[in-house]
N, C-alpha and C positions, 0 to 999 in steps of 0.2 A: 503495501500500499505506500503510493507516495507519502512525502509528508506533506502539511499543511500550509501552502500560500510560503511564507519565510520566518524566519525566528522574528524580523522584528516585526510583523502581521501578526503573530501572537503577546511581542512586548504589549502592543497597539490593544489588545484585544484584553490583556489584563490590568492593563490602569485604568480600564473601565468598573472595575470591577471593584467597589469602595473601601474592602478588606485592605487592597493595595493601592490607594490613590497617594499618599504619601513618597512611595519606592519610588526610587532613581528607576531610569532604564537602564542598567548597569544591575540591579537589584532584581528587576523585572525581568531579567535576561536568566537569572537564576533560578528564580520560581519557573520561569518558560520551560527549562531545559528541564524539571523536574518530572514537567506533565506530559504524559504516555496519552498519544492518540487512538481512539478508540472508534469502531463505527457498529452501530447498534440496528436492531432490525424497529421496523413499526412496531406497536405494540409491545414491547420492549417493558417490563417496569423498570424503572433505574433506579429507586430509591419507594419505601412501604414508610409512613408514620407511626411512629412509636417504634421500629425498628432503628438498631445501633447504625448509626453512620459514621465511616474515615475518611470520604475522599469530598473532595470541591469538585462541580461539573460545570465546564466552559463549554455552551454550543457554537460550533463553529459550522455545522450545516444541518437542516431539519429542523422541526420543531417536535413540542413537548407540552401535555396538560399536568398540571399542578395541580393537585385535591389536596384541601386541607380536611381535618376532622370533623370544624365547625361547616362545612358545605360549601366554601369556598373555591372557583376554580379562575387559571388564569393561563393563557397561554403563550409557551415561552418559546421563541426563533433565534436567530444567529445573534453573537453577541453578548446574549444576555445567558447568567448562570446560576445556580442552586445549589447550594452544602456545603457553605462556608461555614455557617454553626459548625457542623460534626467534622468540618476540617480543624475546628479550634479544641472543640474540646474534647470530639469524641464521642456525643451523646446522642438521645435520638433525635431523628429526623423531624420534624415539623410539619411534614407534606409527604404525601406520596406524589412519583412523578413519573409518567407514562412515553416513552416516545410515541408521537404522535403520526410522525414519519418516519424513514431510515434515515439514521443521524451520524454525524461527525462529531466526535468530542473531546476536547482536553482534560484530563483526569488528572487532579492533582491528589495524592497519598496521603494522609495521615501520617504513616510513618517515614517518608521521603522530607515532608514538610518540615517536620518538628528536627530531625535532622542536620536538613539546611538551618533554623531556627538557631540551631545550637552551637551550629561552627561560624552564624552572621551575626554576632549581638546588633547591629546597625540595622539590621532589619527587624527582627525581634522588636527593640526600641519603637521604629517607626510603626510599625503593627500595634505595638501597643497603644500607642498615642493614638491612634486612627480609632483603636475599641475605645477607648476612653472618650473621646470626642463625640464619638457616636450613641455612648450609654450617655453620656450631658445631657445628649440633644435628646434621645427618650425620654430621660426624667423628667427635664422642662416639658415637654411635648402631654407626659401623664401629669405634672402636675398642677397644667392650666386645665387639666378636664378634672380633678379629684374638685 
């Protein structure tokens, strides 16, 4: 299977993931090298709500249907992603995701990601800042509705 586009295209795609928004192109390149390209058939279930998750998925081509236990659904397409929370904490999935069409994905595994973070403290620091900022925003939004 040929690699998807170029390393720089993968870096650009990873820049769109909020978890990685503060990383430099060089740091994003390190993460891009961890990613495995995977092709899946239509109707393949990629995640199941409540089950343990261990990877982040970035959609290169195709579409997927996201369904939450609360009954919400959303269609995801090229350039979108899912699984970032489980990449970080290895916790249960918050939604079920099924391929609506054949898909080409970048998959970043929990073990490889954490090995990189252990070797690259600057990446860890940037991601921690991003997570803290996102938590502060969520906390402020929650407080506004309380």
